[in-house]
C-alpha positions as a Markdown table, in Angstrom:
| # | Residue | x | y | z |
|---|---|---|---|---|
| 1 | Unk | 14.0 | 16.1 | 1.9 |
| 2 | Unk | 14.4 | 13.7 | 4.8 |
| 3 | Unk | 15.8 | 10.2 | 4.1 |
| 4 | Unk | 12.8 | 8.8 | 6.0 |
| 5 | Unk | 10.3 | 10.3 | 3.5 |
| 6 | Unk | 8.1 | 7.4 | 2.5 |
| 7 | Unk | 5.1 | 8.7 | 0.5 |
| 8 | Unk | 5.5 | 7.8 | -3.2 |
| 9 | Unk | 3.2 | 9.9 | -5.3 |
| 10 | Unk | 1.9 | 8.2 | -8.5 |
| 11 | Unk | 1.1 | 10.7 | -11.3 |
| 12 | Unk | -0.5 | 8.8 | -14.2 |
| 13 | Unk | -3.8 | 7.0 | -13.8 |
| 14 | Unk | -2.2 | 3.7 | -14.9 |
| 15 | Unk | 1.5 | 3.0 | -14.2 |
| 16 | Unk | 2.8 | -0.3 | -15.5 |
| 17 | Unk | 6.2 | -1.6 | -14.6 |
| 18 | Unk | 8.0 | -4.9 | -15.3 |
| 19 | Unk | 11.5 | -4.6 | -13.9 |
| 20 | Unk | 14.3 | -7.2 | -13.6 |
| 21 | Unk | 16.7 | -6.6 | -10.7 |
| 22 | Unk | 20.0 | -8.3 | -10.2 |
| 23 | Unk | 21.3 | -6.6 | -7.1 |
| 24 | Unk | 20.3 | -6.6 | -3.5 |
| 25 | Unk | 18.5 | -3.7 | -1.9 |
| 26 | Unk | 16.0 | -3.0 | 0.9 |
| 27 | Unk | 13.1 | -0.6 | 0.2 |
| 28 | Unk | 11.6 | 1.4 | 3.0 |
| 29 | Unk | 8.0 | 1.2 | 4.1 |
| 30 | Unk | 6.1 | 3.5 | 1.8 |
| 31 | Unk | 2.6 | 4.2 | 0.5 |
| 32 | Unk | 1.2 | 5.4 | -2.8 |
| 33 | Unk | -1.8 | 7.6 | -3.7 |
| 34 | Unk | -3.0 | 4.7 | -5.8 |
| 35 | Unk | -3.9 | 1.1 | -5.6 |
| 36 | Unk | -1.2 | -1.5 | -6.5 |
| 37 | Unk | -1.2 | -4.9 | -8.1 |
| 38 | Unk | 2.0 | -6.9 | -7.5 |
| 39 | Unk | 2.8 | -10.1 | -9.4 |
| 40 | Unk | 5.9 | -12.0 | -8.2 |
| 41 | Unk | 7.7 | -14.0 | -10.9 |
| 42 | Unk | 11.1 | -15.0 | -9.5 |
| 43 | Unk | 13.8 | -14.1 | -6.9 |
| 44 | Unk | 14.5 | -14.4 | -3.2 |
| 45 | Unk | 12.3 | -11.7 | -1.7 |
| 46 | Unk | 10.3 | -10.9 | 1.4 |
| 47 | Unk | 7.3 | -8.7 | 1.0 |
| 48 | Unk | 6.0 | -6.6 | 3.9 |
| 49 | Unk | 2.5 | -5.2 | 4.2 |
| 50 | Unk | 1.7 | -3.4 | 7.5 |
| 51 | Unk | 2.2 | -5.9 | 10.3 |
| 52 | Unk | 2.9 | -8.9 | 8.0 |
| 53 | Unk | 5.9 | -10.3 | 6.1 |
| 54 | Unk | 5.6 | -12.9 | 3.3 |
| 55 | Unk | 8.4 | -14.9 | 1.8 |
| 56 | Unk | 7.5 | -14.7 | -1.9 |
| 57 | Unk | 7.0 | -17.6 | -4.3 |
| 58 | Unk | 6.4 | -17.6 | -8.1 |
| 59 | Unk | 2.7 | -16.9 | -8.7 |
| 60 | Unk | 2.1 | -14.9 | -5.5 |
| 61 | Unk | -0.3 | -12.0 | -6.3 |
| 62 | Unk | -0.8 | -9.1 | -3.9 |
| 63 | Unk | -3.3 | -6.2 | -4.0 |
| 64 | Unk | -2.4 | -3.1 | -1.9 |
| 65 | Unk | -4.6 | -0.2 | -1.0 |
| 66 | Unk | -3.3 | 3.4 | -0.7 |
| 67 | Unk | -3.6 | 3.3 | 3.1 |
| 68 | Unk | -1.4 | 0.2 | 3.4 |
| 69 | Unk | 2.4 | 0.6 | 4.1 |
| 70 | Unk | 4.5 | -1.9 | 2.2 |
| 71 | Unk | 8.1 | -2.7 | 1.3 |
| 72 | Unk | 10.3 | -5.4 | -0.3 |
| 73 | Unk | 13.5 | -6.9 | 1.1 |
| 74 | Unk | 15.7 | -8.6 | -1.5 |
| 75 | Unk | 17.4 | -11.3 | 0.4 |
| 76 | Unk | 20.3 | -12.0 | -2.0 |
| 77 | Unk | 21.5 | -11.2 | -5.6 |
| 78 | Unk | 19.2 | -13.8 | -7.2 |
| 79 | Unk | 17.6 | -12.3 | -10.3 |
| 80 | Unk | 14.4 | -10.6 | -9.1 |
| 81 | Unk | 11.4 | -10.2 | -11.5 |
| 82 | Unk | 8.0 | -8.8 | -10.8 |
| 83 | Unk | 5.2 | -6.8 | -12.4 |
| 84 | Unk | 3.7 | -3.9 | -10.6 |
| 85 | Unk | 0.6 | -1.9 | -11.7 |
| 86 | Unk | -0.5 | 1.2 | -10.0 |
| 87 | Unk | -4.0 | 2.4 | -10.5 |
| 88 | Unk | -5.8 | 5.6 | -9.5 |
| 89 | Unk | -9.2 | 5.2 | -7.9 |
| 90 | Unk | -10.9 | 7.3 | -10.5 |
| 91 | Unk | -9.5 | 5.2 | -13.3 |
| 92 | Unk | -10.7 | 1.9 | -11.8 |
| 93 | Unk | -14.1 | 3.4 | -11.2 |
| 94 | Unk | -14.4 | 4.4 | -14.9 |
| 95 | Unk | -13.7 | 0.7 | -15.8 |
| 96 | Unk | -16.3 | -0.5 | -13.2 |
| 97 | Unk | -20.1 | -0.8 | -13.7 |
| 98 | Unk | -23.1 | -0.7 | -11.3 |
| 99 | Unk | -22.9 | -4.5 | -11.1 |
| 100 | Unk | -19.1 | -5.0 | -11.2 |
| 101 | Unk | -17.0 | -3.0 | -8.7 |
| 102 | Unk | -13.5 | -3.6 | -9.7 |
| 103 | Unk | -12.2 | -2.1 | -6.5 |
| 104 | Unk | -13.7 | -4.9 | -4.4 |
| 105 | Unk | -10.5 | -6.9 | -4.1 |
| 106 | Unk | -8.7 | -3.9 | -2.7 |
| 107 | Unk | -11.4 | -2.4 | -0.4 |
| 108 | Unk | -13.5 | -5.3 | 0.9 |
| 109 | Unk | -11.0 | -6.8 | 3.4 |
| 110 | Unk | -9.4 | -5.8 | 6.7 |
| 111 | Unk | -6.6 | -3.4 | 6.3 |
| 112 | Unk | -3.2 | -5.1 | 6.3 |
| 113 | Unk | -4.6 | -8.6 | 5.7 |
| 114 | Unk | -6.1 | -10.7 | 2.9 |
| 115 | Unk | -3.7 | -9.0 | 0.5 |
| 116 | Unk | -2.2 | -12.2 | -1.0 |
| 117 | Unk | -3.3 | -15.2 | -3.0 |
| 118 | Unk | -1.1 | -17.8 | -4.8 |
| 119 | Unk | -1.8 | -18.6 | -8.4 |
| 120 | Unk | -1.2 | -22.0 | -10.0 |
| 121 | Unk | 0.8 | -21.9 | -13.2 |
| 122 | Unk | -2.2 | -22.0 | -15.5 |
| 123 | Unk | -3.8 | -19.1 | -13.6 |
| 124 | Unk | -0.5 | -17.2 | -13.7 |
| 125 | Unk | -0.3 | -17.7 | -17.5 |
| 126 | Unk | -3.8 | -16.3 | -17.8 |
| 127 | Unk | -2.7 | -13.2 | -15.8 |
| 128 | Unk | 0.5 | -12.8 | -17.9 |
| 129 | Unk | -1.5 | -12.9 | -21.1 |
| 130 | Unk | -3.3 | -9.8 | -20.1 |
| 131 | Unk | -0.3 | -8.1 | -18.7 |
| 132 | Unk | 1.4 | -8.6 | -22.0 |
| 133 | Unk | -1.5 | -7.0 | -23.8 |
| 134 | Unk | -1.3 | -4.0 | -21.4 |
| 135 | Unk | 2.4 | -3.7 | -21.9 |
| 136 | Unk | 2.2 | -3.7 | -25.7 |
| 137 | Unk | -0.8 | -1.4 | -26.0 |
| 138 | Unk | 0.4 | 1.1 | -23.3 |
| 139 | Unk | 3.7 | 1.7 | -25.2 |
| 140 | Unk | 1.9 | 2.1 | -28.5 |
| 141 | Unk | 0.7 | 5.3 | -30.3 |
| 142 | Unk | -1.5 | 3.4 | -32.7 |
| 143 | Unk | -5.1 | 4.2 | -33.2 |
| 144 | Unk | -7.2 | 2.5 | -30.5 |
| 145 | Unk | -4.2 | 1.5 | -28.3 |
| 146 | Unk | -5.7 | 3.4 | -25.3 |
| 147 | Unk | -9.0 | 1.5 | -25.7 |
| 148 | Unk | -7.1 | -1.8 | -25.9 |
| 149 | Unk | -5.2 | -0.9 | -22.8 |
| 150 | Unk | -8.4 | -0.2 | -20.9 |
| 151 | Unk | -10.0 | -3.4 | -22.1 |
| 152 | Unk | -7.0 | -5.5 | -21.1 |
| 153 | Unk | -6.9 | -3.8 | -17.7 |
| 154 | Unk | -10.6 | -4.5 | -17.1 |
| 155 | Unk | -10.1 | -8.1 | -18.0 |
| 156 | Unk | -7.2 | -8.4 | -15.6 |
| 157 | Unk | -9.1 | -6.8 | -12.8 |
| 158 | Unk | -12.1 | -9.1 | -13.4 |
| 159 | Unk | -9.8 | -12.1 | -13.1 |
| 160 | Unk | -8.1 | -10.8 | -9.9 |
| 161 | Unk | -11.5 | -10.0 | -8.3 |
| 162 | Unk | -12.8 | -13.5 | -9.1 |
| 163 | Unk | -9.8 | -15.2 | -7.6 |
| 164 | Unk | -9.9 | -13.1 | -4.5 |
| 165 | Unk | -13.6 | -13.8 | -4.0 |
| 166 | Unk | -12.8 | -17.5 | -3.7 |
| 167 | Unk | -9.5 | -17.2 | -1.9 |
| 168 | Unk | -8.7 | -19.8 | 0.7 |
| 169 | Unk | -4.9 | -19.4 | 0.6 |
| 170 | Unk | -3.2 | -19.1 | 4.0 |
| 171 | Unk | 0.2 | -17.4 | 3.5 |
| 172 | Unk | 3.2 | -17.9 | 5.7 |
| 173 | Unk | 3.8 | -14.8 | 7.9 |
| 174 | Unk | 7.4 | -14.4 | 9.1 |
| 175 | Unk | 7.2 | -10.9 | 10.7 |
| 176 | Unk | 9.2 | -11.0 | 13.9 |
| 177 | Unk | 7.0 | -10.9 | 16.9 |
| 178 | Unk | 8.8 | -8.0 | 18.5 |
| 179 | Unk | 8.3 | -5.8 | 15.4 |
| 180 | Unk | 4.6 | -6.8 | 15.1 |
| 181 | Unk | 4.0 | -6.1 | 18.8 |
| 182 | Unk | 5.7 | -2.7 | 18.5 |
| 183 | Unk | 3.5 | -1.8 | 15.6 |
| 184 | Unk | 0.4 | -2.9 | 17.5 |
| 185 | Unk | 1.5 | -0.8 | 20.6 |
| 186 | Unk | 2.0 | 2.2 | 18.4 |
| 187 | Unk | -1.5 | 1.8 | 16.8 |
| 188 | Unk | -3.1 | 1.5 | 20.3 |
| 189 | Unk | -1.3 | 4.6 | 21.6 |
| 190 | Unk | -1.0 | 6.7 | 18.5 |
| 191 | Unk | -2.7 | 9.7 | 20.0 |
| 192 | Unk | -0.5 | 9.7 | 23.0 |
| 193 | Unk | 3.1 | 10.7 | 23.6 |
| 194 | Unk | 5.2 | 7.6 | 22.7 |
| 195 | Unk | 8.9 | 7.2 | 23.8 |
| 196 | Unk | 11.5 | 4.5 | 23.5 |
| 197 | Unk | 11.3 | 4.3 | 27.3 |
| 198 | Unk | 7.6 | 3.4 | 27.0 |
| 199 | Unk | 8.4 | 0.6 | 24.5 |
| 200 | Unk | 11.4 | -0.7 | 26.6 |
| 201 | Unk | 9.1 | -0.9 | 29.7 |
| 202 | Unk | 6.3 | -2.5 | 27.8 |
| 203 | Unk | 8.5 | -5.3 | 26.3 |
| 204 | Unk | 11.1 | -5.6 | 29.0 |
| 205 | Unk | 13.8 | -5.0 | 26.5 |
| 206 | Unk | 16.7 | -2.6 | 25.9 |
| 207 | Unk | 15.4 | 0.4 | 23.9 |
| 208 | Unk | 18.4 | 0.2 | 21.5 |
| 209 | Unk | 17.6 | -3.4 | 20.6 |
| 210 | Unk | 14.0 | -2.5 | 19.9 |
| 211 | Unk | 15.0 | 0.4 | 17.6 |
| 212 | Unk | 17.5 | -1.7 | 15.7 |
| 213 | Unk | 15.1 | -4.6 | 15.1 |
| 214 | Unk | 12.4 | -2.2 | 14.0 |
| 215 | Unk | 14.7 | -0.4 | 11.6 |
| 216 | Unk | 16.0 | -3.7 | 10.2 |
| 217 | Unk | 12.6 | -5.0 | 9.3 |
| 218 | Unk | 10.9 | -1.7 | 8.2 |
| 219 | Unk | 13.6 | 0.4 | 6.9 |
| 220 | Unk | 12.3 | 3.2 | 9.1 |
| 221 | Unk | 13.1 | 4.7 | 12.4 |
| 222 | Unk | 10.5 | 4.4 | 15.1 |
| 223 | Unk | 10.1 | 8.2 | 15.1 |
| 224 | Unk | 9.4 | 8.2 | 11.3 |
| 225 | Unk | 7.0 | 5.3 | 11.5 |
| 226 | Unk | 5.0 | 6.9 | 14.3 |
| 227 | Unk | 4.9 | 10.2 | 12.3 |
| 228 | Unk | 3.6 | 8.3 | 9.3 |
| 229 | Unk | 0.8 | 6.6 | 11.2 |
| 230 | Unk | -0.3 | 9.9 | 12.8 |
| 231 | Unk | -0.4 | 11.5 | 9.3 |
| 232 | Unk | -2.6 | 8.6 | 8.1 |
| 233 | Unk | -4.9 | 9.1 | 11.0 |
| 234 | Unk | -5.0 | 12.8 | 10.3 |
| 235 | Unk | -6.0 | 12.1 | 6.7 |
| 236 | Unk | -8.9 | 9.9 | 7.9 |
| 237 | Unk | -10.1 | 12.5 | 10.3 |
| 238 | Unk | -10.0 | 15.3 | 7.7 |
| 239 | Unk | -12.0 | 13.0 | 5.3 |
| 240 | Unk | -14.5 | 12.6 | 8.1 |
| 241 | Unk | -15.0 | 16.4 | 8.2 |
| 242 | Unk | -13.2 | 17.4 | 11.4 |
| 243 | Unk | -11.6 | 20.8 | 11.5 |
| 244 | Unk | -7.8 | 21.1 | 11.0 |
| 245 | Unk | -7.3 | 22.2 | 14.6 |
| 246 | Unk | -9.2 | 19.2 | 16.0 |
| 247 | Unk | -7.4 | 16.8 | 13.6 |
| 248 | Unk | -4.1 | 18.1 | 14.8 |
| 249 | Unk | -4.6 | 17.2 | 18.4 |
| 250 | Unk | -6.8 | 14.1 | 17.8 |
| 251 | Unk | -4.0 | 12.5 | 15.7 |
| 252 | Unk | -1.4 | 12.8 | 18.4 |
| 253 | Unk | 0.3 | 16.2 | 17.5 |
| 254 | Unk | 0.9 | 18.6 | 20.4 |
| 255 | Unk | 2.1 | 21.5 | 18.1 |
| 256 | Unk | -0.1 | 23.0 | 15.4 |
| 257 | Unk | 2.7 | 24.4 | 13.3 |
| 258 | Unk | 4.6 | 21.1 | 13.4 |
| 259 | Unk | 1.4 | 19.3 | 12.3 |
| 260 | Unk | 0.9 | 21.6 | 9.3 |
| 261 | Unk | 4.6 | 21.3 | 8.3 |
| 262 | Unk | 4.7 | 17.5 | 8.7 |
| 263 | Unk | 1.4 | 16.9 | 6.9 |
| 264 | Unk | 2.4 | 19.0 | 4.0 |
| 265 | Unk | 5.9 | 17.4 | 3.7 |
| 266 | Unk | 4.6 | 13.8 | 3.8 |
| 267 | Unk | 1.3 | 14.1 | 1.9 |
| 268 | Unk | 2.6 | 16.7 | -0.6 |
| 269 | Unk | -0.2 | 19.2 | 0.1 |
| 270 | Unk | -1.5 | 21.2 | 3.0 |
| 271 | Unk | -4.3 | 19.8 | 5.2 |
| 272 | Unk | -6.7 | 22.5 | 3.8 |
| 273 | Unk | -6.0 | 21.6 | 0.2 |
| 274 | Unk | -6.2 | 17.9 | 1.1 |
| 275 | Unk | -9.7 | 18.4 | 2.6 |
| 276 | Unk | -10.9 | 20.2 | -0.5 |
| 277 | Unk | -9.5 | 17.4 | -2.8 |
| 278 | Unk | -11.2 | 14.7 | -0.7 |
| 279 | Unk | -14.5 | 16.6 | -0.8 |
| 280 | Unk | -14.3 | 16.8 | -4.6 |
| 281 | Unk | -13.4 | 13.1 | -4.8 |
| 282 | Unk | -16.4 | 12.1 | -2.8 |
| 283 | Unk | -18.7 | 14.1 | -5.0 |
| 284 | Unk | -17.5 | 12.2 | -8.1 |
| 285 | Unk | -17.3 | 8.8 | -6.5 |
| 286 | Unk | -20.8 | 7.5 | -7.2 |
| 287 | Unk | -19.9 | 3.9 | -7.5 |
| 288 | Unk | -22.2 | 1.7 | -5.3 |
| 289 | Unk | -20.6 | -0.7 | -2.8 |
| 290 | Unk | -20.9 | -4.4 | -3.4 |
| 291 | Unk | -20.2 | -7.3 | -1.0 |
| 292 | Unk | -18.4 | -10.6 | -1.7 |
| 293 | Unk | -20.6 | -12.3 | 0.8 |
């Protein structure tokens, strides 16, 4: 498996983690096949979502959709504590009702922005009360513990959605301009052949400098990043009902066999199986859309 593989598949419907890290490391940009709630408690960390980078403060709360690439950069060896909760779409839909769509905070915003709010200490304590309930019941085999987990998770999601509805927080974005512009250029030309020479010409910079800066801030090579964005576009086109052949060429691939091989490696299943999975998912996804505004 390539070291640039960055698709992290989540197996359970609800995955709760509360790790404490005391060493420095850089994670690569990655995605999950699930939604993510990230609660920052302490440490010296930068959190990247797509084209943005946020220096984290205690009480920062992020929500991340499956389509959004993200990573953490631990700046030093200061003790790093956070809570992450990964949720499958089907699970959140089961907790939702016709009047209360608990996916709203994830889905009803532009991709790569509006991910973060900052909680005051009393709000954070409210949130931590429900995370403790989830942590205790999720690890229990007692009668009713699964119901208690679901109830606590629903309460947590209601709070988060309410806070995001009234969010006016403007986060500090410290993503270097060169990296942001490189990502934007790739997005605009994703269906075309992109080379380091193209980027060097576009930004009037040495191609080696561009590559090094990009790898430093994303943990990925430019080639790997471009491949990942093309695969994401291919997934969207497959979900829209295009044929696999059309998807191959409309997502920037020039070789069909390479497309099949790359898609299967990164997504974990073939384009044909992915299409059938998405069709089945659409049939069971009957939750009506709501709008914050």
